[in-house]
C-alpha positions in Angstrom: 7.8 -159.9 138.8 6.4 -159.2 135.2 8.8 -157.8 132.7 6.4 -155.0 131.9 6.0 -153.6 135.5 7.9 -151.1 137.5 9.9 -152.3 140.5 8.6 -149.4 143.0 4.7 -148.9 143.3 3.4 -145.4 143.5 1.8 -144.8 146.8 -1.6 -144.2 145.0 -3.4 -145.5 141.8 -2.5 -143.6 139.1 -6.1 -142.6 138.2 -5.9 -140.6 141.5 -3.1 -138.3 140.6 -4.0 -135.0 139.8 -1.8 -132.0 138.7 -1.3 -130.5 142.1 0.4 -133.8 143.3 2.6 -134.2 140.3 4.3 -130.6 140.7 4.4 -131.5 144.5 7.9 -131.4 146.1 6.9 -134.4 148.4 6.5 -136.4 144.8 9.9 -136.0 143.3 11.5 -139.1 144.9 8.5 -141.1 144.1 8.4 -143.4 140.9 6.0 -142.7 138.0 3.9 -145.9 137.5 4.5 -147.4 133.5 1.5 -148.2 131.8 0.8 -151.8 130.7 1.4 -152.5 127.0 -2.0 -154.1 126.3 -3.2 -151.2 126.7 -1.3 -149.6 123.7 -3.2 -151.7 121.6 -6.4 -150.2 120.8 -4.6 -146.6 119.9 -2.1 -148.4 117.6 -5.1 -150.4 115.8 -6.8 -147.5 115.6 -3.8 -145.3 114.0 -3.0 -148.0 111.8 -6.8 -148.0 110.5 -6.7 -144.5 109.7 -3.4 -145.1 107.6 -4.8 -147.5 105.7 -8.0 -145.7 105.2 -5.7 -142.6 103.9 -3.6 -144.9 101.6 -7.0 -146.2 100.2 -8.3 -143.0 99.5 -5.3 -141.8 97.8 -4.5 -145.0 95.7 -7.6 -147.1 95.7 -10.1 -147.2 93.0 -14.0 -146.8 93.0 -15.8 -148.2 89.8 -18.3 -145.9 88.5 -21.4 -147.6 86.9 -24.1 -147.0 85.0 -27.1 -149.1 84.2 -29.4 -149.6 81.2 -31.9 -152.0 79.9 -31.1 -154.5 77.2 -32.4 -157.6 75.1 -30.7 -160.4 73.7 -31.4 -160.6 70.1 -30.2 -162.0 67.0 -28.5 -159.3 64.8 -31.4 -158.9 62.7 -32.2 -155.5 61.5 -35.8 -153.9 59.7 -34.9 -151.8 56.9 -36.5 -149.6 54.5 -36.9 -150.6 50.8 -36.3 -147.4 48.7 -36.6 -147.3 45.0 -33.5 -147.0 42.8 -35.4 -145.2 40.1 -37.9 -142.6 39.7 -40.9 -144.1 37.5 -44.5 -144.9 37.8 -45.6 -148.1 39.1 -47.6 -150.3 36.8 -47.6 -153.6 39.2 -46.6 -154.7 42.6 -45.6 -158.5 42.6 -45.2 -158.9 46.2 -47.6 -158.3 49.3 -46.7 -157.8 53.0 -45.5 -161.1 54.6 -43.9 -162.3 51.7 -40.3 -163.2 51.6 -38.0 -162.7 48.6 -34.7 -163.5 47.7 -32.0 -160.9 46.2 -32.5 -159.7 43.0 -36.4 -160.4 43.0 -38.6 -158.3 41.3 -40.7 -156.3 43.5 -42.6 -154.3 41.1 -42.8 -153.5 37.2 -42.2 -149.3 36.8 -42.2 -147.1 34.0 -38.7 -145.0 34.5 -39.9 -141.4 33.8 -36.8 -140.1 34.9 -34.6 -142.1 32.3 -37.3 -141.7 29.8 -37.0 -137.9 30.0 -32.9 -138.2 29.9 -33.4 -140.7 26.8 -35.5 -138.1 25.1 -33.1 -135.3 26.0 -30.5 -137.2 24.5 -32.1 -137.9 21.4 -33.3 -134.2 21.0 -29.5 -133.5 21.6 -28.5 -135.8 19.0 -30.8 -134.4 16.5 -29.4 -130.8 17.2 -26.0 -131.9 17.0 -26.6 -133.1 13.6 -27.9 -130.1 12.4 -25.4 -127.9 14.1 -22.7 -130.1 12.4 -24.0 -129.3 9.0 -24.2 -125.8 9.6 -20.7 -125.8 11.1 -19.2 -127.8 8.5 -20.9 -125.4 5.7 -19.5 -122.4 7.2 -16.2 -123.7 8.0 -15.7 -124.8 4.5 -16.6 -121.3 3.4 -14.0 -119.8 5.9 -11.5 -122.1 4.6 -12.1 -121.1 1.4 -12.0 -117.5 1.9 -8.7 -117.8 4.1 -7.5 -119.9 1.4 -7.9 -117.2 -1.2 -6.5 -114.7 1.0 -3.6 -116.6 1.8 -2.7 -117.5 -2.0 -2.9 -113.9 -2.7 -0.5 -113.1 -0.4 1.7 -115.8 -1.0 1.7 -114.6 -4.7 2.6 -111.0 -3.7 5.2 -112.1 -1.4 6.9 -114.7 -3.9 6.8 -111.7 -6.6 8.4 -109.2 -4.3 11.0 -111.8 -3.2 11.9 -112.4 -6.8 12.0 -108.7 -7.5 13.9 -107.8 -4.8 16.4 -110.9 -5.6 16.8 -109.8 -9.0 16.8 -105.8 -9.0 18.5 -105.1 -5.5 21.9 -106.8 -6.4 22.1 -104.9 -9.4 21.1 -101.8 -8.0 23.5 -102.2 -5.2 26.4 -103.1 -7.6 25.5 -99.9 -9.6 25.5 -97.6 -6.7 28.7 -98.9 -5.3 30.1 -98.5 -8.8 29.2 -95.2 -8.8 30.3 -94.2 -5.7 33.8 -95.7 -6.5 33.9 -93.5 -9.4 32.9 -90.6 -8.1 35.7 -91.2 -5.1 38.3 -92.0 -7.6 37.6 -88.7 -9.4 37.6 -86.6 -6.3 40.5 -88.6 -5.1 42.5 -87.8 -8.5 41.6 -84.1 -8.3 42.3 -84.0 -4.8 46.2 -85.6 -5.6 46.7 -83.0 -8.3 45.9 -80.1 -5.9 47.9 -81.6 -3.0 50.7 -82.4 -5.6 50.7 -78.7 -7.4 50.0 -76.5 -4.6 53.1 -76.4 -2.5 55.2 -76.2 -5.7 53.1 -73.5 -7.3 53.2 -71.5 -4.2 57.0 -71.9 -4.0 57.6 -71.2 -7.6 55.4 -68.0 -7.5 57.3 -66.7 -4.1 60.6 -67.3 -6.3 59.3 -65.6 -9.2 58.2 -62.6 -7.0 61.3 -62.8 -5.3 63.6 -62.4 -8.5 61.4 -59.6 -9.9 61.7 -57.8 -6.5 65.9 -58.0 -6.8 65.6 -57.1 -10.3 63.2 -54.2 -9.8 65.3 -53.1 -6.8 68.5 -53.4 -9.0 66.7 -51.6 -11.9 65.5 -48.9 -9.5 68.8 -48.6 -8.0 70.1 -48.2 -11.4 67.6 -45.4 -12.2 68.2 -43.9 -9.5 72.1 -43.7 -9.7 71.8 -42.2 -13.3 69.0 -39.7 -12.3 71.8 -37.2 -10.9 73.7 -37.5 -13.6 70.8 -37.0 -16.3 69.8 -33.8 -14.2 73.3 -32.3 -14.0 73.6 -33.1 -17.8 70.5 -31.3 -18.3 71.8 -27.9 -16.1 74.9 -28.1 -18.4 73.2 -28.2 -21.4 70.8 -25.4 -20.7 73.8 -23.3 -19.8 75.5 -24.1 -22.9 72.0 -23.4 -25.0 72.0 -20.1 -23.3 75.8 -19.5 -24.6 74.7 -20.5 -27.8 77.3 -23.7 -27.6 74.5 -26.3 -28.5 71.4 -26.4 -30.1 68.0 -26.6 -28.4 67.3 -30.2 -29.7 70.0 -31.2 -27.7 68.5 -29.6 -24.6 65.2 -31.3 -25.2 67.0 -34.4 -25.6 68.8 -34.2 -22.3 65.3 -33.1 -20.8 63.5 -36.0 -22.2 66.3 -38.5 -21.1 66.0 -37.0 -17.1 62.0 -37.2 -17.5 61.8 -40.7 -19.0 64.6 -41.9 -16.1 62.0 -40.2 -13.3 59.4 -42.0 -15.2 61.2 -45.2 -15.3 61.9 -45.0 -11.4 58.5 -44.4 -10.7 57.0 -47.3 -12.9 59.5 -49.7 -11.3 58.7 -48.8 -7.5 55.2 -49.2 -8.9 55.9 -52.7 -10.1 57.7 -53.2 -6.5 54.4 -52.5 -5.0 52.8 -54.5 -7.1 54.9 -57.6 -6.2 54.0 -56.8 -2.5 50.1 -57.2 -3.4 50.7 -60.3 -5.4 52.2 -62.3 -2.1 49.1 -62.2 -0.2 47.3 -63.3 -3.2 49.4 -66.2 -3.8 48.9 -67.1 0.3 45.0 -66.7 -0.6 45.1 -69.2 -3.3 47.2 -71.5 -1.5 44.7 -71.5 1.6 41.8 -71.8 -1.2 43.9 -74.7 -2.3 44.2 -76.1 1.0 40.3 -75.7 1.3 39.4 -77.4 -1.7 41.4 -80.6 -0.8 39.7 -80.3 2.7 36.3 -80.4 0.8 37.4 -83.2 -1.4 38.3 -85.2 1.7 34.8 -84.2 3.2 33.1 -85.5 0.1 35.2 -88.7 0.4 34.2 -89.4 3.9 30.5 -88.5 2.5 30.8 -91.0 -0.4 32.1 -93.8 2.3 29.4 -93.2 4.4 27.1 -93.4 1.3 29.0 -96.4 0.4 28.4 -98.1 3.8 24.4 -96.9 3.5 24.4 -98.8 0.5 25.8 -101.7 2.0 23.5 -101.7 5.0 20.4 -100.9 2.9 21.5 -103.9 0.7 21.7 -106.2 4.1 18.6 -104.8 5.1 17.0 -105.9 1.9 18.4 -109.3 2.2 16.8 -109.3 5.7 13.5 -108.2 4.0 14.1 -110.9 1.7 14.4 -113.6 4.4 11.6 -112.1 6.6 9.4 -112.4 3.5 10.0 -116.1 3.1 9.6 -116.7 6.6 6.2 -115.0 6.4 5.5 -117.5 3.4 6.4 -120.3 5.7 3.8 -118.6 8.3 1.4 -118.4 5.8 1.6 -122.2 4.6 2.0 -122.9 8.6 -1.3 -120.9 8.6 -3.0 -122.9 5.9 -2.1 -126.4 7.6 -3.4 -125.1 11.1 -6.8 -124.1 9.2 -6.9 -127.6 7.8 -5.8 -129.1 11.2 -8.2 -127.0 13.2 -11.4 -128.0 10.9 -10.5 -131.7 11.0 -10.1 -131.4 15.2 -13.4 -129.3 15.3 -15.1 -132.1 12.7 -13.7 -134.7 14.9 -15.0 -133.1 18.1 -18.6 -132.4 17.0 -18.4 -136.5 15.6 -17.1 -137.3 18.6 -20.0 -135.5 20.7 -22.6 -137.0 18.4 -20.8 -140.5 18.8 -21.1 -139.8 23.0 -24.5 -138.8 22.7 -25.0 -142.0 20.6 -23.5 -143.9 23.2 -25.8 -142.1 26.1 -28.8 -143.1 23.9 -27.6 -146.7 24.0 -26.9 -146.8 27.6 -29.9 -144.7 28.8 -32.1 -147.5 26.4 -30.3 -150.3 28.4 -30.8 -148.7 31.6 -34.7 -148.2 30.9 -35.1 -151.4 29.8 -33.3 -152.7 33.1 -34.9 -150.5 35.5 -38.5 -151.4 34.3 -38.3 -153.7 37.3 -37.8 -152.8 40.6 -35.6 -155.3 42.3 -34.8 -156.0 45.8 -31.3 -155.5 47.0 -31.3 -158.2 49.5 -33.1 -161.1 50.6 -35.6 -160.6 53.4 -39.6 -160.6 54.5 -41.7 -157.9 53.8 -43.3 -156.4 56.7 -45.6 -153.6 55.1 -45.4 -152.1 51.7 -46.7 -148.4 51.4 -46.8 -148.2 47.3 -49.4 -148.1 45.1 -49.8 -149.1 41.7 -50.6 -146.5 39.6 -48.4 -143.9 42.0 -45.0 -142.1 41.1 -42.5 -143.4 42.8 -39.2 -140.9 43.1 -35.8 -142.4 43.7 -34.7 -142.7 47.2 -38.5 -142.9 48.3 -39.9 -145.5 50.6 -41.2 -149.0 48.9 -42.1 -150.6 52.1 -39.8 -152.0 55.0 -38.0 -155.6 55.2 -36.9 -157.6 57.9 -33.4 -159.2 57.3 -32.3 -162.3 59.0 -29.1 -162.4 60.6 -26.7 -165.0 62.0 -28.7 -167.2 64.5 -25.5 -168.7 65.6 -24.6 -165.2 67.7 -26.7 -163.6 70.0 -25.9 -159.6 70.7 -26.9 -157.5 73.4 -29.0 -154.2 72.2 -29.2 -151.9 75.5 -30.5 -148.5 75.7 -29.4 -146.1 78.3 -30.2 -142.2 79.2 -28.0 -139.6 77.4 -26.3 -138.7 80.2 -24.8 -142.5 81.0 -25.1 -143.6 77.4 -22.6 -140.6 76.3 -20.1 -141.9 79.0 -19.7 -145.6 77.3 -17.1 -145.9 74.5 -16.5 -149.0 72.2 -14.2 -151.8 73.8 -15.3 -151.4 77.5 -16.6 -154.3 79.2 -20.4 -154.5 80.3 -22.2 -157.4 82.5 -25.4 -158.3 80.9 -27.4 -160.2 83.6 -30.8 -161.5 82.1 -33.9 -160.9 84.0 -34.2 -164.7 84.5 -30.8 -164.9 86.7 -30.2 -163.7 90.3 -27.2 -160.9 89.5 -26.2 -161.6 93.6 -25.8 -165.3 93.3 -24.3 -165.6 89.3 -23.3 -161.9 88.6 -23.5 -161.4 84.6 -22.2 -162.5 81.2 -19.1 -160.3 80.4 -19.7 -158.7 76.9 -17.5 -156.1 75.2 -19.0 -152.7 73.4 -19.0 -152.8 69.9 -21.0 -149.8 69.2 -22.3 -146.8 70.5 -25.1 -144.6 68.6 -23.2 -141.4 67.7 -27.0 -139.5 68.1 -29.5 -140.4 70.4 -32.4 -142.9 69.0 -36.2 -142.5 69.6 -38.3 -145.8 70.6 -39.4 -146.1 67.1 -36.2 -146.3 65.9 -35.2 -148.8 68.4 -38.4 -151.1 67.3 -37.0 -151.2 63.7 -33.6 -152.6 64.9 -35.1 -155.2 67.2 -38.2 -155.5 65.1 -40.4 -156.0 68.3 -42.2 -152.7 69.5 -43.5 -154.4 72.7 -40.1 -155.5 73.8 -38.8 -151.9 73.5 -42.1 -150.2 75.5 -41.1 -152.8 78.2 -37.4 -151.7 78.0 -38.1 -148.1 78.4 -41.0 -148.2 80.8 -41.7 -144.7 82.2 -40.2 -142.9 79.4 -42.3 -140.8 76.7 -42.7 -142.0 73.3 -40.2 -139.1 71.9 -37.7 -139.9 74.6 -34.4 -140.0 73.1 -32.1 -143.0 74.3 -28.5 -144.2 73.6 -28.3 -147.3 71.9 -25.2 -149.3 72.9 -24.5 -152.9 71.1 -22.2 -155.9 72.5 -20.8 -158.8 71.9 -21.2 -161.7 74.6 -17.8 -163.4 75.5 -18.1 -167.2 75.0 -17.1 -169.9 77.0 -17.4 -173.7 76.1 -16.9 -174.7 79.7 -19.9 -173.1 80.8 -23.6 -174.6 80.6 -24.7 -171.7 78.8 -21.8 -171.2 76.7 -20.8 -167.6 77.8 -18.5 -166.2 80.3 -19.7 -165.1 83.7 -18.3 -162.6 86.1 -18.6 -164.5 89.3 -19.5 -168.1 88.8 -20.0 -170.5 86.1 -23.3 -169.2 85.7 -26.9 -170.7 85.9 -27.9 -174.2 84.1 -29.9 -172.6 81.7 -29.5 -171.4 77.9 -29.6 -168.0 76.9 -31.8 -167.3 74.1 -33.2 -164.3 71.8 -35.8 -162.3 73.2 -34.6 -162.3 76.8 -34.7 -158.7 78.7 -31.8 -158.2 80.6 -29.9 -155.5 83.0 -26.6 -154.3 81.8 -24.0 -152.4 83.9 -20.9 -150.7 82.4 -17.9 -149.2 84.3 -17.2 -145.9 82.8 -14.9 -144.9 85.2 -12.7 -145.4 88.3 -12.1 -142.7 90.7 -9.6 -142.5 93.6 -12.1 -141.9 97.2 -10.3 -138.8 97.8 -12.0 -137.2 95.2 -15.3 -137.7 96.5 -14.0 -136.0 99.8 -11.9 -133.1 98.1 -15.3 -131.3 97.2 -16.7 -131.5 100.4 -14.0 -130.2 102.2 -13.8 -127.0 99.8 -17.3 -126.6 100.5 -17.0 -126.6 104.2 -13.4 -124.5 104.5 -14.8 -122.0 101.4 -11.4 -122.7 99.2 -12.1 -122.5 95.7 
C-alpha cells in the first residue's frame, strides 16, 4: 500500500462530499481521505514565486537609462581668435584656410589704446615736471619763512632762559633774605614782649599791693589821729573862751584837724586810684598777649610767603626747563621741515620716475603690439576682420580649428535637457556605433568626463565638432535653437579586442572604430527598487497620500 494513502477509504469520493454529509451523524465514524502530496506542488510553487517576487521588489534593482546621440571624434575644437589689443588694422597677413604656428604674425596693427595711454603718460610727465618746479619753489619759500619764525622764537626763548637763570636765583635769595630779616625782627620783638609781660604785670601788681598797704596804714593812722585832733580843738576852743590860750593856738588846732581830714580823703582817693590801676594792668597784659599773637600770625604769614617764594622759584625753574624743551621742539620742527621737504621732493621725483618707466613700458608695449600674433597653432576657418577697421580688445578676428591628439578618440554626445542634467562626471556609459548591432555586441564602455553646466545650441556644438552636418544629423527632429546638454566621455581601452576598446557584452566586432562615426549612447543615471514603481499606483488606488 502507498505510504501517502490511508488504510480506510471513504464510502464515496471526496469530490462528492457536501456540507450536509460532513455534519451528518452517520459520517462521524468514517475516516477522511488524505490529499495526495503531489497535489500540493502547484500551491507551494506559486507561493514561492510570490515570495521571490516580493523579495525582488524590495531588494532588487532596475536600472534607469537615458539615451542620446553621439559622434566619435578626435578632441579637436574650433575657437574664436580674439584681438589682444585695440587698434587699427593696417595689414592682414593670413587668409582663410591658412595654417599658422604659435606666435605667427596675423596682422599689423596700430594700437590706438596704447598710443592714447602713451600720450597721456607724456602729458602727465610734463605736468609733473611743472608741478615739481612750482611745488619746490613754494616749499622753499615756506621753509624760509618757517625758519625765520623758528629762529625768532628760539632767540626769544634763549633770552628768556638766560634772564631767568640770571635773575630768578638772585631775586629768590633777596626775597628769602628779606623774609628772614622780618622774621628775625618780629621774633625778637615777640620774645621781648613774652619775656617782660608776665614780670611787668607781677611787679606792677606787687607795687600796687604795697602802695595799698601803705595807704591803708596811713588812712588808719590818720583816722586814729582824727578824734584826738578833734578833741584837742574842742579843748582849745574852751580854753580860748576862758582866755587861757590865744586865738592862734585855736587856729593852729583847727588847721591840724582839717589837714588830718584832708589827708584821709586824699589817701582814700589814692586807694581808689590803685583799684583803678589793676584793670589797666590787666588790660595792658592782654594787649601784650594780643601783640604776641599778632607777631605769631605775622611769622606764619612770613613762613607762608617764604613757601610761596620757594614754590615760585621752583615754578620758574620748571618754566625754564619747559622753555628749553620748547627750544628742542623748535629744533625738531626745523628738522621735520627739512625732512618733509625732502620727502615731498622724493615723492614727486618717484612719481616722475614712475611715469618715465610707464612711458618706457608703453613704448615697448606699443612696438610689441604692432603685430597681432596667434596664441596657438591651427588652421583658419574664416577671417572677419578687414584692413582699415578698428579692432577692439577682445573683439573677434576670425575662427581657427585647433588640432587635438589623433591617438585618442573621445565621445561627444548630446542629450535632452531633462536627461542630460541627470548625468554626472564619473558615470559609466555604453557607446554603440551605428555600424554595430547592439543586440549582438552591446556597446563600448566609457566614462563621463565632462557635462556642460548650461545647455548648448546646435551652432555651439558645431564649433566643437567642426562639422555642422554631423550635428544636424545627430539632432534630427529638433529646431535650430533647441538647447541640448553636451556630455563628453572617454572610451575604455582593451588591447585584447580587435577594436582596441572594451565592450560591455562581448569582444566586439572585428572592425576599427574611427573618428566621425555616429553612435547611440546609453547612461545608467539611477537604480530603483521595483517596489518604488508600485507604491505610487497603490497610493492612487487607495487614496492615501
